[in-house]
C-alpha positions in Angstrom: 0.0 0.0 0.0 1.0 3.4 -0.5 1.0 5.3 2.4 2.2 4.0 2.3 5.1 3.7 1.8 4.7 6.4 1.1 3.9 7.7 5.4 0.8 9.4 7.0 -1.1 20.3 14.3 -4.9 20.6 14.3 -5.2 18.1 11.5 -1.8 16.6 12.4 -1.2 14.7 9.1 1.9 16.7 8.7 5.5 16.3 7.7 6.3 19.2 10.2 7.9 22.4 9.1 11.4 20.7 9.2 12.9 23.6 11.2 16.2 21.7 11.5 16.6 22.0 7.8 16.0 25.7 7.4 19.7 26.6 7.4 20.3 24.2 4.6 17.8 25.8 2.2 18.4 29.5 2.6 20.5 29.5 -0.5 17.8 27.9 -2.6 16.3 30.4 -5.1 13.2 29.5 -7.1 13.1 30.5 -10.8 10.2 32.8 -11.6 7.3 31.5 -13.6 7.8 32.3 -17.2 11.6 32.3 -17.1 13.4 30.3 -19.7 14.8 27.9 -17.1 17.6 27.0 -19.4 15.3 25.8 -22.2 16.6 25.4 -25.7 15.5 27.1 -28.9 12.2 28.8 -28.9 10.9 26.7 -31.7 11.6 23.4 -29.8 8.6 21.8 -28.2 9.4 21.7 -24.4 9.4 18.3 -22.7 8.8 17.3 -19.1 9.9 14.0 -17.7 7.7 13.1 -14.7 8.2 10.3 -12.2 5.2 8.9 -10.2 4.9 5.9 -8.0 2.3 3.3 -8.8 -0.4 3.1 -6.0 -2.7 0.3 -5.0 -5.5 2.1 -6.7 -4.8 1.7 -10.4 -7.9 3.6 -11.5 -6.7 6.7 -9.7 -3.3 6.4 -11.3 -5.0 6.3 -14.7 -7.0 9.4 -13.9 -4.0 11.3 -12.8 -1.9 10.3 -15.8 -4.7 11.4 -18.2 -4.9 14.8 -16.4 -1.2 15.3 -16.8 -1.3 14.4 -20.5 -4.3 16.6 -21.1 -2.4 19.5 -19.5 0.5 18.8 -21.8 -1.7 18.8 -24.9 -3.3 22.0 -23.9 0.0 23.8 -23.3 1.9 22.2 -26.2 4.3 20.4 -23.8 5.6 16.9 -24.5 5.0 14.7 -21.5 6.8 11.5 -20.5 5.4 9.8 -17.5 7.3 7.0 -15.7 5.1 5.1 -13.3 7.4 3.2 -10.9 6.4 0.0 -9.0 7.1 0.0 -5.3 10.1 -2.3 -5.7 11.8 -0.1 -8.3 11.0 3.3 -6.8 13.8 3.3 -4.1 16.7 2.1 -6.3 15.7 4.6 -9.1 15.6 7.5 -6.7 18.8 6.4 -5.1 20.6 6.5 -8.5 19.1 9.9 -9.2 20.3 11.3 -5.9 23.8 10.0 -6.4 24.1 11.1 -10.0 22.0 14.3 -9.7 20.1 13.2 -12.7 16.5 14.0 -11.7 13.3 14.1 -13.6 11.8 17.6 -14.3 9.1 17.1 -11.7 7.8 14.2 -9.6 5.4 12.9 -7.0 7.6 12.5 -3.9 6.9 10.5 -0.9 7.5 11.4 2.7 10.7 9.5 3.1 12.4 11.5 0.2 11.2 15.0 0.7 13.4 16.2 3.7 16.5 15.0 2.0 15.7 16.9 -1.2 15.0 20.0 0.8 18.2 19.6 2.8 20.3 19.1 -0.3 18.8 22.1 -2.1 17.5 20.1 -5.0 14.0 21.6 -5.3 12.4 24.6 -6.8 10.6 26.9 -4.4 6.8 26.4 -4.5 5.7 29.2 -2.2 3.8 31.2 -4.8 2.0 28.1 -6.0 1.1 27.2 -2.4 -0.2 30.7 -1.7 -2.4 30.6 -4.8 -3.9 27.1 -4.1 -4.4 28.0 -0.4 -7.2 30.4 -1.4 -9.3 27.5 -2.7 -11.8 25.3 -0.8 -11.2 26.8 2.6 -7.5 26.4 2.1 -5.2 23.5 2.8 -5.5 21.5 6.0 -2.9 22.7 8.5 -0.9 19.5 8.0 -1.0 19.8 4.2 0.1 23.4 4.3 3.1 22.7 6.5 4.1 19.5 4.8 6.9 20.9 2.6 7.5 24.1 4.5 10.7 25.2 6.2 11.1 27.4 9.2 11.8 30.4 7.0 8.3 30.2 5.7 9.2 28.9 2.2 7.6 25.9 0.5 9.4 23.3 -1.5 6.6 21.0 -2.6 2.8 20.9 -3.1 0.7 18.2 -1.4 -1.5 16.0 -3.6 -3.1 13.7 -1.0 -2.8 12.5 2.5 -2.9 9.0 3.9 -4.2 7.6 7.1 -5.1 4.2 8.5 -8.2 2.4 9.7 -9.0 -1.0 11.1 -10.8 -3.7 9.1 -12.7 -6.2 11.2 -14.7 -9.3 10.2 -17.8 -8.4 12.1 -19.5 -11.7 11.1 -16.7 -13.7 12.8 -17.0 -11.6 16.0 -20.7 -12.0 16.0 -20.4 -15.7 15.9 -18.4 -15.5 19.2 -20.7 -12.9 20.8 -18.0 -10.3 20.8 -18.3 -6.5 20.4 -16.4 -4.5 17.8 -12.9 -3.8 19.4 -12.2 -0.4 20.7 -8.8 -1.0 22.4 -5.7 -3.1 21.7 -6.7 -5.4 24.5 -10.1 -5.9 22.7 -8.2 -6.7 19.5 -6.1 -9.3 21.4 -9.2 -10.9 22.8 -11.1 -10.9 19.5 -8.1 -12.3 17.6 -7.8 -15.2 20.0 -11.5 -15.9 19.9 -11.9 -16.1 16.1 -8.5 -17.7 15.4 -8.8 -21.0 13.4 -5.4 -21.9 11.9 -6.6 -25.5 11.2 -8.9 -24.0 8.6 -6.3 -21.5 7.4 -7.8 -18.5 9.2 -5.9 -16.4 11.6 -7.3 -13.8 14.0 -4.9 -10.9 13.3 -3.2 -9.9 10.1 -0.6 -7.7 11.8 2.0 -6.1 9.6 5.4 -7.2 10.8 7.4 -8.0 7.6 10.9 -6.5 7.4 10.4 -5.7 3.7 7.3 -3.6 4.6 7.1 0.1 5.5 3.6 -0.7 6.7 5.3 -2.6 9.5 7.0 0.6 10.7 3.7 2.5 10.5 1.8 -0.2 12.4 4.5 -0.6 15.2 5.0 3.1 15.6 1.3 3.9 15.9 1.0 1.2 18.6 4.0 2.4 20.4 2.6 5.9 20.6 -0.7 4.5 22.0 1.3 2.7 24.6 2.9 6.0 25.6 6.3 5.1 24.0 8.1 6.8 21.2 10.9 6.1 18.7 12.3 9.7 18.9 11.9 12.4 21.5 10.9 16.1 20.9 14.4 17.0 19.9 14.7 14.2 17.3 17.0 12.0 19.4 16.6 8.3 19.8 14.1 7.3 22.5 13.3 3.7 21.8 14.9 2.3 25.0 12.0 2.6 27.4 9.6 0.5 29.6 6.8 1.3 27.1 8.7 -0.3 24.2 9.2 -3.4 26.4 5.5 -3.5 27.2 4.5 -3.3 23.6 7.0 -6.0 22.6 5.6 -8.3 25.3 2.0 -7.5 24.0 2.8 -8.4 20.4 4.8 -11.5 21.5 1.7 -12.7 23.3 -0.2 -12.6 20.0 2.6 -14.3 18.1 3.0 -17.1 20.8 -0.8 -17.6 20.8 -0.6 -18.2 17.0 -3.1 -15.6 16.0 -0.8 -14.0 13.5 -0.1 -15.9 10.2 3.2 -17.7 10.4 4.4 -16.2 7.1 3.8 -12.6 8.5 7.5 -11.8 8.8 7.9 -12.3 5.0 5.0 -9.9 4.0 5.7 -6.8 1.9 3.3 -3.9 1.9 0.7 -5.9 0.0 0.8 -8.8 2.4 -1.9 -7.8 4.8 -4.1 -6.5 1.9 -4.0 -9.9 0.2 -4.5 -11.7 3.5 -7.7 -9.8 4.3 -9.0 -9.9 0.7 -8.5 -13.7 0.5 -10.2 -14.1 3.9 -7.4 -15.7 5.8 -7.3 -13.0 8.5 -10.0 -11.5 10.6 -8.5 -8.1 11.6 -5.9 -5.9 9.9 -4.8 -2.2 9.7 -4.6 -0.5 6.4 -5.3 2.6 4.4 -8.5 3.0 2.3 -7.0 0.6 -0.4 -8.8 -2.4 1.1 -12.0 -0.5 1.3 -11.7 0.5 -2.3 -11.1 -3.1 -3.3 -14.0 -4.4 -1.3 -16.4 -1.9 -2.8 -15.4 -2.8 -6.3 -14.6 -6.5 -6.2 -16.1 -8.2 -3.1 -19.5 -6.8 -1.9 -20.1 -9.9 0.1 -16.9 -9.5 2.1 -17.6 -5.8 2.5 -21.0 -6.7 4.0 -19.1 -8.8 6.6 -16.6 -6.1 7.3 -16.7 -3.3 9.9 -14.4 -0.3 9.2 -13.4 1.2 12.5 -10.9 3.7 13.9 -7.5 2.4 14.9 -7.9 1.0 18.4 -6.7 2.9 21.5 -3.9 2.0 23.8 -3.3 3.3 27.3 -2.5 6.8 26.0 -5.3 6.9 23.4 -5.7 6.6 19.6 -2.7 7.2 17.4 -2.1 6.7 13.7 1.0 7.1 11.7 0.3 8.8 8.4 1.9 11.1 5.8 1.4 13.3 2.7 2.4 12.7 -0.8 4.0 15.7 -2.5 4.7 17.0 -5.9 8.0 18.9 -6.5 10.1 20.4 -9.2 13.8 19.9 -9.5 16.4 22.7 -10.1 18.1 20.5 -12.8 15.0 20.8 -15.0 15.3 22.9 -18.2 11.7 24.0 -17.7 11.1 24.5 -14.0 8.4 27.1 -14.7 6.4 24.6 -16.6 6.6 22.1 -13.7 5.2 24.8 -11.4 2.4 25.5 -13.8 1.6 21.8 -14.1 1.5 21.3 -10.3 -0.7 24.3 -9.8 -3.2 23.0 -12.4 -3.0 19.4 -11.2 -3.6 20.1 -7.6 -6.7 22.3 -7.9 -9.8 20.9 -6.3 -11.5 20.3 -9.7 -8.7 18.1 -10.8 -8.3 16.3 -7.5 -12.0 15.3 -7.0 -12.1 12.7 -9.9 -8.6 11.5 -8.7 -9.9 11.0 -5.1 -13.1 9.4 -6.3 -11.2 6.9 -8.5 -9.0 6.1 -5.4 -12.2 5.1 -3.5 -10.9 6.4 -0.2 -7.3 5.5 -0.5 -6.3 9.2 -1.0 -7.6 11.7 1.5 -8.1 15.4 0.6 -5.6 18.1 1.3 -8.2 20.9 1.3 -10.3 21.5 4.4 -13.7 21.9 2.7 -13.2 18.8 0.5 -13.5 16.6 3.6 -17.2 17.5 3.5 -17.6 16.2 -0.1 -20.3 13.6 -0.6 -17.8 10.7 -1.1 -16.6 11.2 2.5 -20.1 10.9 4.0 -20.2 7.2 3.2 -20.0 5.6 6.6 -16.9 3.6 5.9 -15.0 6.5 4.2 -16.1 8.8 7.0 -14.0 6.7 9.4 -11.0 7.6 7.3 -11.8 11.3 7.2 -12.5 11.4 10.9 -9.2 9.7 11.6 -7.2 12.7 10.5 -7.0 14.4 13.9 -5.3 11.3 15.4 -2.8 11.0 12.7 0.9 12.0 13.1 4.0 11.9 11.0 7.1 9.8 11.6 9.2 11.7 14.2 6.2 12.5 16.4 6.3 14.2 19.0 9.1 16.1 17.3 9.9 17.1 13.7 10.2 14.8 10.7 13.9 14.8 9.8 16.1 13.0 7.3 17.6 10.7 9.9 14.2 9.7 11.2 13.2 8.8 7.7 16.4 6.9 7.0 15.7 4.8 10.1 12.1 4.3 8.9 13.3 3.2 5.4 15.7 0.8 7.0 12.8 -0.9 8.7 14.4 -0.5 12.1 11.3 -1.2 14.2 10.3 -4.2 12.1 13.7 -5.6 12.5 13.6 -5.2 16.2 10.2 -6.9 16.4 11.4 -9.8 14.3 14.4 -10.2 16.5 12.0 -10.9 19.4 9.4 -13.0 17.6 11.4 -14.9 15.0 15.0 -15.0 16.4 14.0 -15.4 20.0 16.0 -12.5 21.3 15.0 -11.0 24.7 13.6 -7.4 24.7 16.8 -5.8 26.0 19.0 -7.3 23.3 16.6 -6.4 20.5 16.1 -2.8 21.8 19.8 -2.3 22.2 20.4 -3.2 18.6 17.5 -0.9 17.4 18.8 1.9 19.6 22.3 1.5 18.1 20.8 1.7 14.6 18.8 4.9 15.5 21.9 6.5 16.9 23.9 5.6 13.8 21.4 7.5 11.5 21.2 10.4 14.0 25.0 10.7 14.3 25.6 10.5 10.5 23.2 13.3 9.9 24.6 15.5 12.7 28.0 15.2 11.0 26.4 16.2 7.6 24.6 19.2 9.2 27.9 20.6 10.6 29.6 20.7 7.3 
């Protein structure tokens, strides 16, 4: 799922203002719209190369691609769109970063944005953001701050936000006389009650695979609800805590009880989607991608499914979410065209058919659009209402490059698998994770001092 990846403050779905990066971007100057931007001969038809990640909602991808092509036709711009599958996105971007061979503009996920800002790779988008912020009640607070630095400049434009909900087989719970879960303790009790591995049905489709960013999202959200945290308010490692040990013990109880599918550690981001859709698990956490699938492909399973908010822990309800952003690169020959494309593509009129095709997988970035008819559907409304409980990686502090490096390295999932699969005790697994977090932190502190 893209989330997401791709990862999910009054609205609090925010990639912070990245104040720690402000000093790094003061030298970035955006080209003015209408400038040549290093383009060739006037008679030459300009071309834009655009990179976009493939999502789990193919219909939405098709809508967006067509909107981009239509804009190109209208403005006599040649468009080349490269849709990247999840497994090719990271290596392609890594190569681009190392070689400084970027596309003209691209949809950028949470894990990449702070690095591009820090390295001064992006064209300033402040004017575009100011224009769009006048529409539909303005951007949600989180969307407005997502690509903004402490100096008040913007370096991207948000296209959609992502949050998580819980999918529960209400028919299975009804058979056992159980209520819909509201807390993690309720989830544990329900998972044990409906578990039936002899018939290839497991109670809880928990994300725990080390190839999965969803595992980081899931574990982090649970940790916050248990009053723990991966990082503190200053962005320093904070994983070594009693709360982390309590959560590891809680998940170990579920694993030992056999309510999680035994191949869970091998799942990628699509693993729990497939498990729920093929009816081998009774409970799972995911974005709106499962809901979109059920509405289109499996009305019977949808009728047996209850979409609910992510359960609460001792500290309350917490969700890990993020914004997807569009940005233009300074290396482009036509940066002004990228800015014009983004401003056109991310107007409410263009986003509405895109969101509708996404079926709830993409949440609006404009305040008033959360009141659109599609979000009044009871299941989709759970997604919209989850926004206030959603926080970015790095909570309760800022989202920084080292935090996202650790996230991309699946540090939390690795720690969890050390306990569940390798049989390590909590202290040993936490020590290894803490060392990894400090490695990312120290490396970036050294870069920031240069």
